[in-house]
N, C-alpha and C positions, 0 to 999 in steps of 0.2 A: 460724343454728339458736336465736341468744336471738330474735330476731323471730316462730320457731314457735313458742315456750314461751311468750312473751307472748302471742299471739293464741289459742292454745289455753286459757290461762289467762282474756282476756277473753269469749272464746264461753262457758266453763262458768260465769262471774258473771252474764253477760248471759242464759243460759237459766235458770239460777236465779232471780234476779231476778224474769224473765218471769215465770217460774211462779207467783210468791211474787204477784204483781199479780192472775195470773189465778184464783189460789185466793182472794184478797181479793174481787175481783170477783164470781168465782161465787157465795159466801157472802153478798155483800153484798144481790146481786140475790134471794135468798131473804128477807134480813129485811125489807129495803125496802118501803115501802108495801103492807103487809101488818097485819091490825089482830090485834093478838095480846092473849092476856089472860093473866094471871097466873095459875096453877096452883097453885105454892108458893115460900114465899118462906123461907130458914131464914137466921137469923142469929146467930152464935154457940151454936149447938144452941139457941136459941128459935124457935120457928115466929110468923113474923112475917105470913103470911098473909092473915089476917082484916085486916088494916090496909091491902091493898093488893090484895086479890082483887077488886072491885067495878071498878076502872079499866080503860079502854082506853088500850094502848100502841099509840102509829104511830112506828115508824122513818122519817123522812126520809133525804132525803142525807146533812146532818149534823146532824139536829134529832130527838129523840125527845120525841115529846109526848104527855103522861099527861090522859087525859080522865077528872077526877073526878066529872064530872057539872054540879056547880054552875061550873067552873074545869078550864083548861087550864094544867098545870103542863109548861115549857118545858124542855128541859136541852139537850145538845151528848153527840155520840156519835163515834168514830175507830175504824179497825178497823186493826190491826196484825198482823204475822206476826214471831213471833220461831221460826225452825227450822217444824219441821210444826205448831208451835201459831197459833192465830187469836186476837187477845183483843179486847176491846172495853174503851173507857176510856170510860168516864162520867162527866155531869158537869153536877150541876144545881144550880151555885152560888149562885143565888138561892132556892133553895127549900129550906126547913128540912124539911118533910115528906121530900123525895126524898133529902135530902144523905147518907144512909147507903149511897145506891147510887154515890157518887163514888168509885169505883173501877176498879184495872185489872183485869178480868174474864177467865177461860179460857173461849171457846168451846167446850163442852166437845160440845155436841150444835147442828146445826144442819140442820134438813130443812123442809121446808115444813108440816108440823104440828105441829114440837116445839122448843123452842131451849133450852138449859139454858146457863148461866151459873155459873161457879164462881170465887171467891176465897177463897185460904187468909189469913186475917185475922192481927191481928198476935198472938193465943192460940196459933196456930197450928189453930185449928178453920177448918173447911169453910163458907163461906156459900155458898147457892147459890139460885138464882131458876130457876124454871121456866117458860115462856111457849107456850101450846099455841093452837089455831086454833079 
């Protein structure tokens, strides 16, 4: 009986873990190797879009390249899952311009046409990034 309970627990755990991996993989396939444009960036209730909207954003396997025109700023990103939520952790540790994006972002929407990232900042305000094709 004990072996049946342990086996059932392990099968349930592996199924949940496998479905998390599949969801992350599916979502990553949508994001990666697509040239995104920034439609909106709101930080702390302040519209920051104009400072970032002319750039091109390209997510590769682990890097996020921001083409500013005269240069390319590279950072890293990783996708995680917590329950039903998919999160992106973005890090531009060597870029002063992009450091405000160094956060854990909730991936609120991910389609081939639109991606919406959200983060509740220290003041309880919702920061939002909207990318489109």
